[in-house]
C-alpha positions in Angstrom: 32.4 -0.8 0.9 31.8 -2.9 4.0 28.5 -3.1 5.8 27.9 -4.4 9.3 25.2 -6.7 10.4 23.5 -3.7 12.0 23.1 -1.8 8.7 20.2 -3.9 7.4 18.7 -3.8 10.9 18.2 0.0 10.4 15.3 -0.8 8.0 13.2 -2.7 10.6 11.6 0.3 12.3 10.8 2.0 9.0 9.4 -1.2 7.4 7.3 -1.9 10.4 5.7 1.6 10.3 5.3 1.3 6.5 3.5 -2.0 6.8 1.3 -0.5 9.5 0.4 2.3 7.1 -0.3 -0.2 4.4 -2.6 -2.2 6.7 -4.5 1.0 7.6 -5.0 1.7 3.9 -6.3 -1.8 3.4 -8.7 -1.4 6.4 -10.0 1.9 5.1 -10.7 0.4 1.7 -12.3 -2.7 3.3 -14.6 -0.5 5.4 -15.6 1.5 2.3 -16.5 -1.7 0.5 -18.5 -3.0 3.4 -20.4 0.3 3.6 -21.2 0.1 -0.1 -22.3 -3.5 0.3 -24.7 -2.5 3.2 -26.1 0.4 1.1 -26.7 -2.0 -1.8 -28.6 -4.3 0.4 -30.8 -1.5 1.8 -31.8 -0.2 -1.6 -31.7 -1.1 -5.2 -29.9 2.0 -6.4 -26.5 1.0 -7.9 -25.0 4.5 -8.1 -22.5 3.7 -5.4 -21.2 0.7 -7.4 -19.6 3.1 -9.9 -16.6 2.9 -7.5 -16.3 -0.9 -7.6 -13.6 -1.1 -10.3 -11.6 1.6 -8.6 -11.9 -0.3 -5.2 -10.9 -3.6 -6.8 -7.8 -2.0 -8.3 -6.9 -0.3 -5.0 -7.3 -3.7 -3.2 -5.0 -5.3 -5.7 -2.4 -2.6 -5.4 -2.6 -2.8 -1.6 -2.0 -6.6 -1.8 1.1 -6.1 -3.9 2.5 -3.2 -1.8 2.1 -5.4 1.3 3.7 -8.4 -0.5 6.7 -6.4 -1.6 7.0 -4.7 1.9 7.0 -8.1 3.6 9.4 -9.6 1.0 11.7 -6.6 1.6 11.9 -7.3 5.4 12.4 -11.0 4.8 15.3 -10.3 2.4 16.7 -7.8 4.9 16.6 -10.5 7.6 18.2 -13.0 5.3 20.9 -10.4 4.5 21.6 -10.0 8.2 21.9 -13.8 8.6 24.3 -14.0 5.7 26.4 -11.2 7.2 26.4 -12.9 10.5 27.7 -16.1 8.9 30.4 -14.2 7.2 29.1 -14.2 3.7 29.7 -10.5 3.2 29.4 -10.3 -0.6 26.1 -12.3 -0.7 24.8 -10.4 2.3 25.4 -7.1 0.6 23.7 -8.2 -2.6 20.7 -9.5 -0.7 20.5 -6.3 1.2 20.6 -4.3 -2.1 17.8 -6.5 -3.4 15.8 -5.8 -0.3 16.2 -2.1 -1.0 15.0 -2.5 -4.6 12.0 -4.6 -3.4 11.2 -1.9 -0.9 11.3 0.7 -3.7 8.8 -1.4 -5.7 6.5 -1.4 -2.6 6.8 2.4 -2.3 6.1 3.0 -6.0 3.0 0.8 -5.8 1.9 2.7 -2.7 2.3 6.0 -4.5 0.2 4.6 -7.4 -2.5 3.6 -5.0 -2.5 7.0 -3.3 -2.9 8.7 -6.7 -5.8 6.4 -7.6 -7.6 7.0 -4.3 -7.0 10.8 -4.6 -8.5 10.8 -8.1 -11.5 8.9 -6.8 -12.0 11.3 -3.9 -11.7 14.3 -6.2 -14.5 12.8 -8.4 -16.7 12.4 -5.3 -16.0 16.0 -4.3 -16.7 17.2 -7.8 -20.0 15.3 -7.8 -21.0 16.8 -4.5 -20.0 20.3 -5.6 -22.1 19.9 -8.8 -25.2 18.8 -6.8 -24.8 21.7 -4.4 -24.7 24.2 -7.3 -27.9 22.7 -8.8 -29.7 22.7 -5.5 -28.9 26.4 -4.9 -30.4 27.5 -8.2 
């Protein structure tokens, strides 16, 4: 199967949007951490810090999904360069590797979404329980 130099270029728009989404996830997590930090400084209650391990884990996952996303686009670019130089077999292999690396990034992103959803459901459950107690 032959691929042209334009084939790896098809990933650029998708990867750019994906990295933007990853950055937005990182910024949302960072904002939550800063908010918790301000709350801690304002009062001595540490209830909010029950989320710290979850947030640390989410930050670590976000770092790795961004790393693999950037690595994927670098490999894709390298593949295009190799195809441009006429190294078709090597270019195809590097392009295949870039697709695998992108899959790794997407799986890590899915993992992070599952963790954040679980954390949000715990928050909602806690709020629901408090509302039920206050209505009694």
